[in-house]
C-alpha positions in Angstrom: -16.3 -2.3 -82.7 -16.6 -4.7 -79.7 -15.3 -3.4 -76.3 -12.5 -6.0 -76.1 -11.1 -4.8 -79.4 -11.3 -1.2 -78.2 -9.5 -2.0 -75.0 -6.8 -3.9 -76.9 -6.4 -0.9 -79.3 -6.0 1.4 -76.3 -3.4 -0.9 -74.8 -1.4 -0.9 -78.0 -1.7 2.9 -78.3 -0.4 3.3 -74.7 2.6 1.2 -75.5 3.3 3.2 -78.6 3.1 6.5 -76.6 5.4 5.1 -74.0 8.0 4.1 -76.6 7.8 7.5 -78.3 8.1 9.3 -75.0 11.3 7.4 -74.1 13.0 9.6 -76.7 11.0 12.9 -76.4 10.3 13.0 -72.6 7.2 15.1 -73.3 4.9 15.8 -70.3 2.0 16.2 -72.8 2.5 12.7 -74.1 2.9 11.5 -70.4 -0.5 13.1 -69.6 -2.2 11.4 -72.5 -0.7 8.0 -71.6 -1.7 8.4 -67.9 -5.4 9.0 -68.9 -5.2 6.1 -71.4 -3.9 3.7 -68.8 -6.5 4.8 -66.3 -9.4 4.1 -68.7 -7.8 0.8 -69.9 -7.6 -0.3 -66.3 -11.2 0.6 -65.5 -12.8 -0.7 -68.6 -10.4 -3.7 -69.0 -11.1 -4.9 -65.4 -14.8 -4.4 -65.8 -14.8 -6.4 -69.1 -12.8 -9.2 -67.4 -15.3 -9.4 -64.6 -18.2 -9.7 -67.1 -16.4 -12.2 -69.4 -15.5 -14.5 -66.5 -18.7 -13.8 -64.6 -16.8 -12.8 -61.5 -19.2 -10.0 -60.3 -22.9 -9.7 -61.2 -23.1 -6.0 -61.7 -23.8 -3.7 -64.7 -20.8 -2.9 -66.8 -20.9 0.8 -66.1 -21.0 0.2 -62.4 -18.0 -2.1 -62.6 -16.1 0.4 -64.7 -16.9 3.2 -62.3 -15.7 1.1 -59.3 -12.4 0.3 -61.0 -12.0 3.9 -62.1 -12.2 4.9 -58.4 -10.0 2.1 -57.4 -7.2 3.4 -59.6 -7.7 6.9 -58.1 -7.4 5.5 -54.6 -4.3 3.4 -55.5 -2.5 6.3 -57.2 -3.4 8.6 -54.3 -1.8 6.2 -51.8 1.3 5.9 -54.0 1.6 9.6 -54.4 1.1 10.2 -50.7 3.8 7.6 -49.8 6.2 9.2 -52.3 5.6 12.7 -50.8 6.1 11.3 -47.3 9.3 9.6 -48.4 10.6 12.8 -50.0 9.8 14.7 -46.8 12.0 12.5 -44.6 14.7 11.9 -47.3 18.0 13.8 -47.4 17.1 15.1 -50.8 17.0 19.0 -50.8 13.8 20.7 -51.7 15.7 23.8 -52.7 19.0 22.6 -53.9 22.0 25.0 -54.2 23.5 25.6 -57.6 27.1 25.6 -58.5 29.1 26.5 -61.6 29.2 23.7 -64.2 32.7 23.5 -65.4 32.5 20.0 -66.9 31.7 21.3 -70.4 28.5 19.1 -70.5 26.0 21.8 -69.9 24.1 21.2 -73.2 23.1 17.6 -74.3 24.1 16.8 -77.9 20.7 16.0 -79.3 19.3 17.6 -82.5 16.0 18.7 -81.0 17.9 20.4 -78.1 20.6 21.9 -80.2 17.9 23.7 -82.2 16.8 25.5 -79.1 20.4 26.8 -78.5 20.6 27.9 -82.2 17.2 29.7 -81.9 18.4 31.6 -78.7 21.5 32.7 -80.5 19.6 33.9 -83.5 17.3 36.0 -81.2 20.3 37.8 -79.7 20.5 35.9 -76.5 24.0 35.0 -75.1 24.9 32.4 -72.5 25.9 34.0 -69.2 26.5 30.9 -67.0 26.2 27.1 -67.0 25.1 25.7 -63.6 24.2 22.5 -62.0 22.4 21.3 -58.8 22.6 17.9 -57.3 19.2 16.5 -56.4 20.5 13.3 -54.9 22.3 10.1 -55.7 24.8 11.8 -58.0 22.0 13.0 -60.3 22.2 16.7 -61.4 19.9 19.2 -62.9 21.9 21.0 -65.5 21.0 24.6 -66.2 22.1 27.0 -69.0 21.2 30.6 -68.5 20.9 33.1 -71.4 20.0 36.7 -71.4 19.2 39.3 -74.1 21.5 42.2 -75.0 19.9 44.8 -72.5 20.1 42.0 -69.8 16.4 42.6 -69.0 15.2 39.1 -69.9 16.9 35.9 -68.7 16.0 32.5 -70.1 16.9 29.5 -67.8 17.0 26.3 -69.8 16.8 23.3 -67.4 17.6 19.7 -68.4 15.9 17.1 -66.3 17.2 13.5 -66.5 14.5 10.8 -66.7 14.6 7.3 -65.3 14.7 5.8 -68.8 17.7 7.8 -69.9 15.8 10.5 -71.8 16.3 14.2 -71.1 13.3 16.5 -70.6 13.8 20.3 -71.1 12.0 23.1 -69.3 12.3 26.9 -69.6 11.9 29.7 -67.2 11.9 33.3 -68.4 12.5 36.0 -65.8 12.6 39.8 -65.5 12.9 42.2 -62.6 11.7 45.8 -62.2 13.1 48.9 -60.5 10.8 48.3 -57.4 12.3 44.8 -57.0 9.3 42.9 -58.4 10.1 39.7 -60.2 8.1 38.4 -63.2 8.6 34.7 -63.9 7.0 32.7 -66.7 7.9 29.0 -66.9 6.7 25.6 -68.2 8.0 23.4 -65.4 5.9 20.4 -64.8 7.5 19.5 -61.4 5.1 20.2 -58.5 6.0 23.1 -56.3 2.7 23.9 -54.4 4.5 26.2 -52.0 4.4 30.0 -51.5 6.1 32.7 -53.5 7.1 36.1 -52.1 4.5 38.9 -52.6 6.7 40.7 -55.1 7.0 37.6 -57.3 4.5 37.3 -60.1 4.7 33.8 -61.4 2.8 32.1 -64.2 3.4 28.4 -64.8 2.3 26.9 -68.2 3.3 23.2 -68.4 1.4 22.8 -71.7 3.4 25.6 -73.4 6.4 23.6 -74.5 7.6 26.0 -77.2 10.3 28.4 -76.0 9.3 31.1 -78.6 5.7 31.0 -77.4 6.7 31.0 -73.7 9.0 34.1 -74.3 6.2 35.8 -76.2 3.8 35.1 -73.3 6.3 36.6 -70.8 6.7 39.8 -72.8 2.9 40.0 -73.1 2.6 39.8 -69.4 5.1 42.6 -68.9 3.2 44.7 -71.4 -0.2 44.0 -69.8 1.2 44.9 -66.4 2.6 48.2 -67.7 6.0 47.5 -66.2 9.5 48.3 -67.6 12.1 45.6 -66.7 15.5 46.8 -65.6 18.9 45.0 -66.3 19.9 42.2 -63.9 22.7 43.3 -61.6 23.7 39.9 -60.2 25.1 36.9 -61.8 22.7 33.9 -62.4 24.5 31.7 -59.8 24.1 34.3 -57.0 20.6 35.2 -58.1 19.3 31.6 -58.2 20.9 30.6 -54.8 19.5 33.8 -53.2 16.0 32.9 -54.6 16.3 29.3 -53.3 17.2 30.6 -49.8 14.3 33.1 -49.9 11.8 30.4 -50.9 13.0 28.1 -48.2 12.7 30.8 -45.5 9.3 32.0 -46.7 7.8 28.5 -46.9 9.1 27.7 -43.4 7.6 30.9 -42.1 4.2 30.2 -43.7 3.9 26.6 -42.5 4.6 24.7 -45.7 7.9 23.4 -44.3 8.8 22.5 -40.7 11.4 24.7 -39.0 15.0 23.3 -39.6 15.4 22.2 -36.0 12.3 19.9 -36.3 12.9 18.5 -39.8 15.0 15.5 -38.5 12.1 14.3 -36.4 9.1 15.5 -38.4 10.4 15.6 -41.9 10.7 18.7 -44.1 7.1 19.1 -45.3 4.2 19.8 -43.0 0.8 17.9 -43.3 -0.7 20.9 -45.0 2.2 21.1 -47.3 2.0 17.5 -48.2 -1.7 17.9 -49.1 -0.8 20.9 -51.4 1.9 18.9 -53.1 -0.5 15.9 -53.5 -3.1 18.1 -55.1 -0.6 19.7 -57.5 0.7 16.4 -58.5 -2.8 15.3 -59.6 -3.3 18.6 -61.4 0.0 18.4 -63.3 -0.2 14.7 -64.1 -3.7 14.6 -65.4 -4.6 18.2 -66.3 -1.2 19.8 -67.1 -2.1 22.7 -64.8 -0.4 24.2 -61.8 -1.8 26.5 -59.2 -2.0 30.2 -60.2 0.1 32.6 -58.2 -1.3 35.9 -59.3 
C-alpha cells in the first residue's frame, strides 16, 4: 500500500480511538492514540514535504526531523503546563471531605459492575469522600474494605474534559510496625517522594480491579507480612497521608517551603523535571517510577 493511504488509514484509526475513548476514558487507548498521532505527524509532514517538493531530503531524514519536532513541541507544552500548575492555586495534595450529596457512584453500567463485584467479594463501603481540585471540579472517592478491615479499596472517579469519567483503584494495607503497602493503577503523575515505610507499586496498565487486588495480595505474601486491621476512618487516614506527603516532599526539595511558594511556586526545578519525566513515561509507556 502506498504511504499516503497508510497515513490516511492511521488518521482514521486515530479518530475512531478518540471517539471510543470519549465514552471509556481508558488510559490504554489514550497511549495508543498518542503514539498514532505522533507517527501520523512525523510521516504525514515528511510525505507532504516530498509531494510538494518543499525540502530536498530523504524521506527517512524528514520523518526523523518531524518526529523530533513533535517531541520538542510536546516537551515545551508539558513544561509550561507544569510551571502553570506550580504557580496556580490548585492544591497538589487536596484535602478530602465527606461526600453527603449521594452522588458518590456514577450511574454507568461499566462502573456499576465494579460495585457489584466488590459487594460479591465481601467488601463493604465505609465512606464516600470528595476533594476539590479547582474550579468546582471534584475527585469523588468511594472507600471499601473487607470483613477483617485489613484491605481497603479506594475507587476514585476522575472527571475528563469531554465529560467522560475515568476510574482508578488503590488497594492499601498496613502492618503492625506501621508499614503501608499500596498498589494502585493511577495514571496521574506524582513523581515525588514516599515515606520510607511506604511500599508503593503503581501499575497504570492493570485496569482490572480483580487483577490489581490479586497483585496486592501477592505482594503481601511475597514480603511475608501480615496486615492488621485499619484503626482510623478513611477520611482521617487520607488527610493524614496527604499532610505527610506534603511535609516530606517539602523537606526533600520536591516542593518549596510554604513561605516561598507565593513567589517561587509550589514545585522546585528538580521537582518539575521529575514531573516532566513521569508525564512522558505515563503518556507514552504507561509506566510510573518504581518506589521499592
